[in-house]
PDB file of N, CA, C and O in Angstrom:
ATOM      1  N   MET A   1     125.830  99.777  90.741  1.00  0.00           N
ATOM      2  CA  MET A   1     124.488 100.031  90.289  1.00  0.00           C
ATOM      3  C   MET A   1     123.716 100.838  91.329  1.00  0.00           C
ATOM      4  O   MET A   1     122.894 101.685  90.979  1.00  0.00           O
ATOM      5  N   ILE A   2     123.979 100.578  92.592  1.00  0.00           N
ATOM      6  CA  ILE A   2     123.291 101.327  93.646  1.00  0.00           C
ATOM      7  C   ILE A   2     123.731 102.787  93.617  1.00  0.00           C
ATOM      8  O   ILE A   2     122.908 103.690  93.771  1.00  0.00           O
ATOM      9  N   TYR A   3     125.015 103.018  93.421  1.00  0.00           N
ATOM     10  CA  TYR A   3     125.521 104.387  93.366  1.00  0.00           C
ATOM     11  C   TYR A   3     124.924 105.133  92.173  1.00  0.00           C
ATOM     12  O   TYR A   3     124.585 106.311  92.287  1.00  0.00           O
ATOM     13  N   TYR A   4     124.797 104.466  91.048  1.00  0.00           N
ATOM     14  CA  TYR A   4     124.179 105.087  89.878  1.00  0.00           C
ATOM     15  C   TYR A   4     122.722 105.451  90.174  1.00  0.00           C
ATOM     16  O   TYR A   4     122.241 106.496  89.737  1.00  0.00           O
ATOM     17  N   GLY A   5     122.028 104.599  90.907  1.00  0.00           N
ATOM     18  CA  GLY A   5     120.664 104.919  91.310  1.00  0.00           C
ATOM     19  C   GLY A   5     120.619 106.155  92.200  1.00  0.00           C
ATOM     20  O   GLY A   5     119.716 106.982  92.074  1.00  0.00           O
ATOM     21  N   PHE A   6     121.590 106.281  93.094  1.00  0.00           N
ATOM     22  CA  PHE A   6     121.662 107.479  93.932  1.00  0.00           C
ATOM     23  C   PHE A   6     121.912 108.716  93.086  1.00  0.00           C
ATOM     24  O   PHE A   6     121.342 109.774  93.353  1.00  0.00           O
ATOM     25  N   ILE A   7     122.755 108.596  92.074  1.00  0.00           N
ATOM     26  CA  ILE A   7     123.066 109.738  91.214  1.00  0.00           C
ATOM     27  C   ILE A   7     121.827 110.202  90.451  1.00  0.00           C
ATOM     28  O   ILE A   7     121.608 111.402  90.289  1.00  0.00           O
ATOM     29  N   THR A   8     121.027 109.260  89.988  1.00  0.00           N
ATOM     30  CA  THR A   8     119.850 109.638  89.211  1.00  0.00           C
ATOM     31  C   THR A   8     118.717 110.166  90.080  1.00  0.00           C
ATOM     32  O   THR A   8     117.898 110.951  89.603  1.00  0.00           O
ATOM     33  N   VAL A   9     118.649 109.756  91.346  1.00  0.00           N
ATOM     34  CA  VAL A   9     117.533 110.150  92.205  1.00  0.00           C
ATOM     35  C   VAL A   9     117.825 111.406  93.013  1.00  0.00           C
ATOM     36  O   VAL A   9     116.982 112.299  93.100  1.00  0.00           O
ATOM     37  N   PHE A  10     119.024 111.482  93.608  1.00  0.00           N
ATOM     38  CA  PHE A  10     119.333 112.575  94.527  1.00  0.00           C
ATOM     39  C   PHE A  10     120.182 113.646  93.861  1.00  0.00           C
ATOM     40  O   PHE A  10     120.988 113.364  92.974  1.00  0.00           O
ATOM     41  N   LYS A  11     119.986 114.871  94.303  1.00  0.00           N
ATOM     42  CA  LYS A  11     120.775 115.985  93.794  1.00  0.00           C
ATOM     43  C   LYS A  11     122.202 115.932  94.341  1.00  0.00           C
ATOM     44  O   LYS A  11     123.165 116.112  93.595  1.00  0.00           O
ATOM     45  N   LYS A  12     122.333 115.685  95.635  1.00  0.00           N
ATOM     46  CA  LYS A  12     123.651 115.515  96.263  1.00  0.00           C
ATOM     47  C   LYS A  12     123.848 114.024  96.518  1.00  0.00           C
ATOM     48  O   LYS A  12     123.722 113.552  97.648  1.00  0.00           O
ATOM     49  N   ALA A  13     124.154 113.301  95.464  1.00  0.00           N
ATOM     50  CA  ALA A  13     124.212 111.847  95.526  1.00  0.00           C
ATOM     51  C   ALA A  13     125.363 111.356  96.379  1.00  0.00           C
ATOM     52  O   ALA A  13     125.216 110.358  97.085  1.00  0.00           O
ATOM     53  N   ASP A  14     126.512 112.030  96.334  1.00  0.00           N
ATOM     54  CA  ASP A  14     127.662 111.575  97.115  1.00  0.00           C
ATOM     55  C   ASP A  14     127.351 111.606  98.606  1.00  0.00           C
ATOM     56  O   ASP A  14     127.639 110.647  99.322  1.00  0.00           O
ATOM     57  N   ALA A  15     126.773 112.690  99.070  1.00  0.00           N
ATOM     58  CA  ALA A  15     126.461 112.816 100.490  1.00  0.00           C
ATOM     59  C   ALA A  15     125.398 111.802 100.918  1.00  0.00           C
ATOM     60  O   ALA A  15     125.501 111.205 101.990  1.00  0.00           O
ATOM     61  N   ALA A  16     124.396 111.611 100.091  1.00  0.00           N
ATOM     62  CA  ALA A  16     123.344 110.646 100.421  1.00  0.00           C
ATOM     63  C   ALA A  16     123.898 109.226 100.442  1.00  0.00           C
ATOM     64  O   ALA A  16     123.575 108.445 101.338  1.00  0.00           O
ATOM     65  N   PHE A  17     124.728 108.889  99.463  1.00  0.00           N
ATOM     66  CA  PHE A  17     125.314 107.555  99.400  1.00  0.00           C
ATOM     67  C   PHE A  17     126.194 107.293 100.607  1.00  0.00           C
ATOM     68  O   PHE A  17     126.107 106.232 101.225  1.00  0.00           O
ATOM     69  N   VAL A  18     127.045 108.260 100.948  1.00  0.00           N
ATOM     70  CA  VAL A  18     127.935 108.097 102.100  1.00  0.00           C
ATOM     71  C   VAL A  18     127.122 107.962 103.377  1.00  0.00           C
ATOM     72  O   VAL A  18     127.433 107.119 104.219  1.00  0.00           O
ATOM     73  N   LEU A  19     126.099 108.768 103.533  1.00  0.00           N
ATOM     74  CA  LEU A  19     125.277 108.714 104.735  1.00  0.00           C
ATOM     75  C   LEU A  19     124.562 107.370 104.864  1.00  0.00           C
ATOM     76  O   LEU A  19     124.551 106.778 105.942  1.00  0.00           O
ATOM     77  N   VAL A  20     123.972 106.892 103.788  1.00  0.00           N
ATOM     78  CA  VAL A  20     123.248 105.618 103.830  1.00  0.00           C
ATOM     79  C   VAL A  20     124.196 104.462 104.087  1.00  0.00           C
ATOM     80  O   VAL A  20     123.915 103.615 104.935  1.00  0.00           O
ATOM     81  N   PHE A  21     125.306 104.407 103.380  1.00  0.00           N
ATOM     82  CA  PHE A  21     126.193 103.271 103.542  1.00  0.00           C
ATOM     83  C   PHE A  21     127.004 103.331 104.829  1.00  0.00           C
ATOM     84  O   PHE A  21     127.395 102.291 105.358  1.00  0.00           O
ATOM     85  N   LEU A  22     127.262 104.518 105.336  1.00  0.00           N
ATOM     86  CA  LEU A  22     127.909 104.629 106.635  1.00  0.00           C
ATOM     87  C   LEU A  22     126.960 104.160 107.736  1.00  0.00           C
ATOM     88  O   LEU A  22     127.383 103.479 108.670  1.00  0.00           O
ATOM     89  N   SER A  23     125.698 104.515 107.634  1.00  0.00           N
ATOM     90  CA  SER A  23     124.731 104.042 108.627  1.00  0.00           C
ATOM     91  C   SER A  23     124.509 102.532 108.514  1.00  0.00           C
ATOM     92  O   SER A  23     124.342 101.855 109.529  1.00  0.00           O
ATOM     93  N   LEU A  24     124.504 102.005 107.298  1.00  0.00           N
ATOM     94  CA  LEU A  24     124.411 100.542 107.135  1.00  0.00           C
ATOM     95  C   LEU A  24     125.623  99.832 107.722  1.00  0.00           C
ATOM     96  O   LEU A  24     125.486  98.776 108.339  1.00  0.00           O
ATOM     97  N   THR A  25     126.798 100.399 107.535  1.00  0.00           N
ATOM     98  CA  THR A  25     128.007  99.803 108.095  1.00  0.00           C
ATOM     99  C   THR A  25     127.951  99.802 109.619  1.00  0.00           C
ATOM    100  O   THR A  25     128.297  98.806 110.254  1.00  0.00           O
ATOM    101  N   ILE A  26     127.525 100.894 110.195  1.00  0.00           N
ATOM    102  CA  ILE A  26     127.410 100.963 111.657  1.00  0.00           C
ATOM    103  C   ILE A  26     126.362  99.961 112.156  1.00  0.00           C
ATOM    104  O   ILE A  26     126.568  99.305 113.177  1.00  0.00           O
ATOM    105  N   PHE A  27     125.256  99.847 111.446  1.00  0.00           N
ATOM    106  CA  PHE A  27     124.228  98.874 111.828  1.00  0.00           C
ATOM    107  C   PHE A  27     124.768  97.444 111.770  1.00  0.00           C
ATOM    108  O   PHE A  27     124.542  96.658 112.691  1.00  0.00           O
ATOM    109  N   PHE A  28     125.475  97.107 110.698  1.00  0.00           N
ATOM    110  CA  PHE A  28     126.003  95.750 110.571  1.00  0.00           C
ATOM    111  C   PHE A  28     127.110  95.463 111.573  1.00  0.00           C
ATOM    112  O   PHE A  28     127.245  94.325 112.024  1.00  0.00           O
ATOM    113  N   VAL A  29     127.897  96.458 111.930  1.00  0.00           N
ATOM    114  CA  VAL A  29     128.903  96.271 112.982  1.00  0.00           C
ATOM    115  C   VAL A  29     128.201  95.995 114.302  1.00  0.00           C
ATOM    116  O   VAL A  29     128.623  95.119 115.057  1.00  0.00           O
ATOM    117  N   TRP A  30     127.139  96.731 114.587  1.00  0.00           N
ATOM    118  CA  TRP A  30     126.378  96.511 115.808  1.00  0.00           C
ATOM    119  C   TRP A  30     125.767  95.112 115.833  1.00  0.00           C
ATOM    120  O   TRP A  30     125.794  94.439 116.864  1.00  0.00           O
ATOM    121  N   ARG A  31     125.219  94.677 114.710  1.00  0.00           N
ATOM    122  CA  ARG A  31     124.602  93.345 114.660  1.00  0.00           C
ATOM    123  C   ARG A  31     125.650  92.230 114.665  1.00  0.00           C
ATOM    124  O   ARG A  31     125.347  91.112 115.080  1.00  0.00           O
ATOM    125  N   THR A  32     126.846  92.506 114.225  1.00  0.00           N
ATOM    126  CA  THR A  32     127.900  91.507 114.241  1.00  0.00           C
ATOM    127  C   THR A  32     128.281  91.148 115.672  1.00  0.00           C
ATOM    128  O   THR A  32     128.689  90.016 115.933  1.00  0.00           O
ATOM    129  N   GLU A  33     128.158  92.074 116.587  1.00  0.00           N
ATOM    130  CA  GLU A  33     128.542  91.832 117.969  1.00  0.00           C
ATOM    131  C   GLU A  33     127.625  90.843 118.685  1.00  0.00           C
ATOM    132  O   GLU A  33     128.005  90.309 119.727  1.00  0.00           O
ATOM    133  N   VAL A  34     126.445  90.588 118.165  1.00  0.00           N
ATOM    134  CA  VAL A  34     125.525  89.662 118.826  1.00  0.00           C
ATOM    135  C   VAL A  34     125.364  88.341 118.073  1.00  0.00           C
ATOM    136  O   VAL A  34     124.463  87.562 118.385  1.00  0.00           O
ATOM    137  N   VAL A  35     126.218  88.082 117.094  1.00  0.00           N
ATOM    138  CA  VAL A  35     126.131  86.836 116.331  1.00  0.00           C
ATOM    139  C   VAL A  35     126.518  85.669 117.232  1.00  0.00           C
ATOM    140  O   VAL A  35     127.525  85.718 117.939  1.00  0.00           O
ATOM    141  N   HIS A  36     125.707  84.630 117.194  1.00  0.00           N
ATOM    142  CA  HIS A  36     125.982  83.417 117.967  1.00  0.00           C
ATOM    143  C   HIS A  36     125.976  82.252 116.986  1.00  0.00           C
ATOM    144  O   HIS A  36     124.920  81.804 116.540  1.00  0.00           O
ATOM    145  N   ARG A  37     127.169  81.771 116.659  1.00  0.00           N
ATOM    146  CA  ARG A  37     127.271  80.743 115.638  1.00  0.00           C
ATOM    147  C   ARG A  37     127.330  79.340 116.212  1.00  0.00           C
ATOM    148  O   ARG A  37     126.744  78.421 115.640  1.00  0.00           O
ATOM    149  N   THR A  38     128.026  79.149 117.335  1.00  0.00           N
ATOM    150  CA  THR A  38     128.206  77.825 117.905  1.00  0.00           C
ATOM    151  C   THR A  38     128.211  77.907 119.427  1.00  0.00           C
ATOM    152  O   THR A  38     128.233  79.000 119.993  1.00  0.00           O
ATOM    153  N   ASP A  39     128.191  76.756 120.085  1.00  0.00           N
ATOM    154  CA  ASP A  39     128.208  76.740 121.549  1.00  0.00           C
ATOM    155  C   ASP A  39     129.597  76.992 122.118  1.00  0.00           C
ATOM    156  O   ASP A  39     129.724  77.371 123.283  1.00  0.00           O
ATOM    157  N   ASP A  40     130.630  76.791 121.324  1.00  0.00           N
ATOM    158  CA  ASP A  40     131.998  77.020 121.775  1.00  0.00           C
ATOM    159  C   ASP A  40     132.281  78.526 121.799  1.00  0.00           C
ATOM    160  O   ASP A  40     132.231  79.189 120.762  1.00  0.00           O
ATOM    161  N   GLN A  41     132.577  79.056 122.979  1.00  0.00           N
ATOM    162  CA  GLN A  41     132.760  80.494 123.139  1.00  0.00           C
ATOM    163  C   GLN A  41     133.981  81.010 122.385  1.00  0.00           C
ATOM    164  O   GLN A  41     133.951  82.119 121.851  1.00  0.00           O
ATOM    165  N   VAL A  42     135.044  80.231 122.333  1.00  0.00           N
ATOM    166  CA  VAL A  42     136.262  80.656 121.630  1.00  0.00           C
ATOM    167  C   VAL A  42     135.987  80.798 120.132  1.00  0.00           C
ATOM    168  O   VAL A  42     136.406  81.774 119.509  1.00  0.00           O
ATOM    169  N   LEU A  43     135.290  79.831 119.564  1.00  0.00           N
ATOM    170  CA  LEU A  43     134.959  79.905 118.133  1.00  0.00           C
ATOM    171  C   LEU A  43     134.010  81.072 117.849  1.00  0.00           C
ATOM    172  O   LEU A  43     134.113  81.711 116.802  1.00  0.00           O
ATOM    173  N   ASN A  44     133.096  81.350 118.764  1.00  0.00           N
ATOM    174  CA  ASN A  44     132.203  82.496 118.581  1.00  0.00           C
ATOM    175  C   ASN A  44     132.975  83.805 118.545  1.00  0.00           C
ATOM    176  O   ASN A  44     132.708  84.658 117.698  1.00  0.00           O
ATOM    177  N   ILE A  45     133.925  83.975 119.452  1.00  0.00           N
ATOM    178  CA  ILE A  45     134.707  85.208 119.497  1.00  0.00           C
ATOM    179  C   ILE A  45     135.556  85.349 118.243  1.00  0.00           C
ATOM    180  O   ILE A  45     135.645  86.433 117.665  1.00  0.00           O
ATOM    181  N   GLU A  46     136.189  84.237 117.816  1.00  0.00           N
ATOM    182  CA  GLU A  46     137.008  84.290 116.599  1.00  0.00           C
ATOM    183  C   GLU A  46     136.160  84.596 115.379  1.00  0.00           C
ATOM    184  O   GLU A  46     136.567  85.382 114.523  1.00  0.00           O
ATOM    185  N   PHE A  47     134.981  83.984 115.287  1.00  0.00           N
ATOM    186  CA  PHE A  47     134.095  84.241 114.156  1.00  0.00           C
ATOM    187  C   PHE A  47     133.635  85.694 114.137  1.00  0.00           C
ATOM    188  O   PHE A  47     133.618  86.326 113.080  1.00  0.00           O
ATOM    189  N   ARG A  48     133.261  86.230 115.301  1.00  0.00           N
ATOM    190  CA  ARG A  48     132.830  87.629 115.372  1.00  0.00           C
ATOM    191  C   ARG A  48     133.935  88.576 114.937  1.00  0.00           C
ATOM    192  O   ARG A  48     133.683  89.543 114.217  1.00  0.00           O
ATOM    193  N   ASN A  49     135.157  88.300 115.371  1.00  0.00           N
ATOM    194  CA  ASN A  49     136.268  89.174 114.991  1.00  0.00           C
ATOM    195  C   ASN A  49     136.523  89.139 113.489  1.00  0.00           C
ATOM    196  O   ASN A  49     136.756  90.179 112.873  1.00  0.00           O
ATOM    197  N   LEU A  50     136.481  87.954 112.902  1.00  0.00           N
ATOM    198  CA  LEU A  50     136.676  87.853 111.454  1.00  0.00           C
ATOM    199  C   LEU A  50     135.539  88.527 110.690  1.00  0.00           C
ATOM    200  O   LEU A  50     135.781  89.244 109.719  1.00  0.00           O
ATOM    201  N   LEU A  51     134.307  88.300 111.124  1.00  0.00           N
ATOM    202  CA  LEU A  51     133.156  88.922 110.463  1.00  0.00           C
ATOM    203  C   LEU A  51     133.177  90.430 110.624  1.00  0.00           C
ATOM    204  O   LEU A  51     132.826  91.160 109.696  1.00  0.00           O
ATOM    205  N   LEU A  52     133.583  90.899 111.787  1.00  0.00           N
ATOM    206  CA  LEU A  52     133.678  92.336 112.024  1.00  0.00           C
ATOM    207  C   LEU A  52     134.703  92.976 111.087  1.00  0.00           C
ATOM    208  O   LEU A  52     134.466  94.061 110.555  1.00  0.00           O
ATOM    209  N   GLY A  53     135.830  92.313 110.888  1.00  0.00           N
ATOM    210  CA  GLY A  53     136.839  92.823 109.961  1.00  0.00           C
ATOM    211  C   GLY A  53     136.322  92.907 108.539  1.00  0.00           C
ATOM    212  O   GLY A  53     136.570  93.889 107.839  1.00  0.00           O
ATOM    213  N   ILE A  54     135.610  91.887 108.112  1.00  0.00           N
ATOM    214  CA  ILE A  54     135.062  91.878 106.753  1.00  0.00           C
ATOM    215  C   ILE A  54     134.021  92.986 106.579  1.00  0.00           C
ATOM    216  O   ILE A  54     134.019  93.686 105.566  1.00  0.00           O
ATOM    217  N   VAL A  55     133.147  93.142 107.560  1.00  0.00           N
ATOM    218  CA  VAL A  55     132.108  94.176 107.480  1.00  0.00           C
ATOM    219  C   VAL A  55     132.741  95.559 107.435  1.00  0.00           C
ATOM    220  O   VAL A  55     132.322  96.403 106.643  1.00  0.00           O
ATOM    221  N   LEU A  56     133.752  95.806 108.280  1.00  0.00           N
ATOM    222  CA  LEU A  56     134.405  97.112 108.301  1.00  0.00           C
ATOM    223  C   LEU A  56     135.140  97.407 107.001  1.00  0.00           C
ATOM    224  O   LEU A  56     135.056  98.518 106.478  1.00  0.00           O
ATOM    225  N   ILE A  57     135.858  96.423 106.480  1.00  0.00           N
ATOM    226  CA  ILE A  57     136.605  96.637 105.233  1.00  0.00           C
ATOM    227  C   ILE A  57     135.651  96.924 104.078  1.00  0.00           C
ATOM    228  O   ILE A  57     135.876  97.860 103.312  1.00  0.00           O
ATOM    229  N   LEU A  58     134.603  96.139 103.947  1.00  0.00           N
ATOM    230  CA  LEU A  58     133.654  96.355 102.851  1.00  0.00           C
ATOM    231  C   LEU A  58     132.871  97.648 103.017  1.00  0.00           C
ATOM    232  O   LEU A  58     132.650  98.364 102.040  1.00  0.00           O
ATOM    233  N   GLY A  59     132.448  97.959 104.234  1.00  0.00           N
ATOM    234  CA  GLY A  59     131.671  99.169 104.466  1.00  0.00           C
ATOM    235  C   GLY A  59     132.477 100.430 104.240  1.00  0.00           C
ATOM    236  O   GLY A  59     132.025 101.341 103.547  1.00  0.00           O
ATOM    237  N   ILE A  60     133.669 100.493 104.819  1.00  0.00           N
ATOM    238  CA  ILE A  60     134.506 101.676 104.639  1.00  0.00           C
ATOM    239  C   ILE A  60     134.986 101.780 103.194  1.00  0.00           C
ATOM    240  O   ILE A  60     135.092 102.879 102.650  1.00  0.00           O
ATOM    241  N   GLY A  61     135.273 100.642 102.577  1.00  0.00           N
ATOM    242  CA  GLY A  61     135.655 100.662 101.167  1.00  0.00           C
ATOM    243  C   GLY A  61     134.550 101.202 100.279  1.00  0.00           C
ATOM    244  O   GLY A  61     134.811 101.965  99.349  1.00  0.00           O
ATOM    245  N   ALA A  62     133.318 100.811 100.561  1.00  0.00           N
ATOM    246  CA  ALA A  62     132.193 101.315  99.764  1.00  0.00           C
ATOM    247  C   ALA A  62     131.972 102.799  99.996  1.00  0.00           C
ATOM    248  O   ALA A  62     131.710 103.543  99.051  1.00  0.00           O
ATOM    249  N   VAL A  63     132.075 103.232 101.234  1.00  0.00           N
ATOM    250  CA  VAL A  63     131.830 104.641 101.563  1.00  0.00           C
ATOM    251  C   VAL A  63     132.884 105.547 100.942  1.00  0.00           C
ATOM    252  O   VAL A  63     132.565 106.645 100.485  1.00  0.00           O
ATOM    253  N   ILE A  64     134.127 105.103 100.919  1.00  0.00           N
ATOM    254  CA  ILE A  64     135.219 105.963 100.447  1.00  0.00           C
ATOM    255  C   ILE A  64     135.486 105.785  98.953  1.00  0.00           C
ATOM    256  O   ILE A  64     135.525 106.763  98.207  1.00  0.00           O
ATOM    257  N   PHE A  65     135.667 104.544  98.519  1.00  0.00           N
ATOM    258  CA  PHE A  65     136.211 104.320  97.187  1.00  0.00           C
ATOM    259  C   PHE A  65     135.208 104.412  96.050  1.00  0.00           C
ATOM    260  O   PHE A  65     135.590 104.808  94.949  1.00  0.00           O
ATOM    261  N   ILE A  66     133.962 104.071  96.258  1.00  0.00           N
ATOM    262  CA  ILE A  66     133.001 104.132  95.149  1.00  0.00           C
ATOM    263  C   ILE A  66     132.774 105.573  94.679  1.00  0.00           C
ATOM    264  O   ILE A  66     132.878 105.832  93.480  1.00  0.00           O
ATOM    265  N   PRO A  67     132.466 106.527  95.580  1.00  0.00           N
ATOM    266  CA  PRO A  67     132.321 107.908  95.092  1.00  0.00           C
ATOM    267  C   PRO A  67     133.635 108.495  94.581  1.00  0.00           C
ATOM    268  O   PRO A  67     133.648 109.259  93.617  1.00  0.00           O
ATOM    269  N   LEU A  68     134.732 108.135  95.229  1.00  0.00           N
ATOM    270  CA  LEU A  68     136.032 108.662  94.822  1.00  0.00           C
ATOM    271  C   LEU A  68     136.398 108.200  93.412  1.00  0.00           C
ATOM    272  O   LEU A  68     136.829 109.009  92.589  1.00  0.00           O
ATOM    273  N   LEU A  69     136.235 106.936  93.134  1.00  0.00           N
ATOM    274  CA  LEU A  69     136.593 106.427  91.815  1.00  0.00           C
ATOM    275  C   LEU A  69     135.604 106.873  90.738  1.00  0.00           C
ATOM    276  O   LEU A  69     135.997 107.068  89.588  1.00  0.00           O
ATOM    277  N   TYR A  70     134.343 107.035  91.090  1.00  0.00           N
ATOM    278  CA  TYR A  70     133.372 107.475  90.102  1.00  0.00           C
ATOM    279  C   TYR A  70     133.643 108.911  89.658  1.00  0.00           C
ATOM    280  O   TYR A  70     133.471 109.242  88.484  1.00  0.00           O
ATOM    281  N   ASN A  71     134.060 109.753  90.582  1.00  0.00           N
ATOM    282  CA  ASN A  71     134.295 111.162  90.272  1.00  0.00           C
ATOM    283  C   ASN A  71     135.706 111.448  89.773  1.00  0.00           C
ATOM    284  O   ASN A  71     136.001 112.591  89.424  1.00  0.00           O
ATOM    285  N   ASN A  72     136.579 110.462  89.726  1.00  0.00           N
ATOM    286  CA  ASN A  72     137.953 110.647  89.289  1.00  0.00           C
ATOM    287  C   ASN A  72     138.029 110.525  87.763  1.00  0.00           C
ATOM    288  O   ASN A  72     137.760 109.457  87.214  1.00  0.00           O
ATOM    289  N   LYS A  73     138.389 111.602  87.086  1.00  0.00           N
ATOM    290  CA  LYS A  73     138.433 111.599  85.617  1.00  0.00           C
ATOM    291  C   LYS A  73     139.565 110.724  85.080  1.00  0.00           C
ATOM    292  O   LYS A  73     139.390 110.042  84.070  1.00  0.00           O
ATOM    293  N   LYS A  74     140.710 110.735  85.737  1.00  0.00           N
ATOM    294  CA  LYS A  74     141.833 109.915  85.273  1.00  0.00           C
ATOM    295  C   LYS A  74     141.488 108.429  85.362  1.00  0.00           C
ATOM    296  O   LYS A  74     141.867 107.658  84.480  1.00  0.00           O
ATOM    297  N   PHE A  75     140.775 108.015  86.414  1.00  0.00           N
ATOM    298  CA  PHE A  75     140.353 106.625  86.550  1.00  0.00           C
ATOM    299  C   PHE A  75     139.387 106.258  85.439  1.00  0.00           C
ATOM    300  O   PHE A  75     139.496 105.179  84.856  1.00  0.00           O
ATOM    301  N   SER A  76     138.443 107.139  85.137  1.00  0.00           N
ATOM    302  CA  SER A  76     137.473 106.817  84.094  1.00  0.00           C
ATOM    303  C   SER A  76     138.109 106.767  82.711  1.00  0.00           C
ATOM    304  O   SER A  76     137.702 105.964  81.872  1.00  0.00           O
ATOM    305  N   GLU A  77     139.106 107.617  82.465  1.00  0.00           N
ATOM    306  CA  GLU A  77     139.783 107.578  81.167  1.00  0.00           C
ATOM    307  C   GLU A  77     140.674 106.348  81.024  1.00  0.00           C
ATOM    308  O   GLU A  77     140.729 105.735  79.958  1.00  0.00           O
ATOM    309  N   THR A  78     141.362 105.993  82.090  1.00  0.00           N
ATOM    310  CA  THR A  78     142.328 104.893  82.032  1.00  0.00           C
ATOM    311  C   THR A  78     141.659 103.533  82.104  1.00  0.00           C
ATOM    312  O   THR A  78     141.964 102.647  81.306  1.00  0.00           O
ATOM    313  N   VAL A  79     140.752 103.360  83.051  1.00  0.00           N
ATOM    314  CA  VAL A  79     140.174 102.040  83.306  1.00  0.00           C
ATOM    315  C   VAL A  79     138.904 101.817  82.513  1.00  0.00           C
ATOM    316  O   VAL A  79     138.719 100.757  81.916  1.00  0.00           O
ATOM    317  N   LEU A  80     138.036 102.797  82.503  1.00  0.00           N
ATOM    318  CA  LEU A  80     136.750 102.597  81.838  1.00  0.00           C
ATOM    319  C   LEU A  80     136.874 102.972  80.372  1.00  0.00           C
ATOM    320  O   LEU A  80     135.899 102.876  79.627  1.00  0.00           O
TER     321      LEU A  80
END
């Protein structure tokens, strides 16, 4: 739904979407490094690493796959 909003508002929606979500991903990666969940240092490091992996996978997946799949005609014919 967010990508559709970008398409209706911006002329170059792919570039704007990639720029916004890439900057959001970088921001969330930066904020993930300062997360303090518990007093145990080992658990904090493990939690940060797991959260960092999730943020990177979701952010890069959104930046690459949403515009790619939306603009792919074979995907829209087969799946949608």
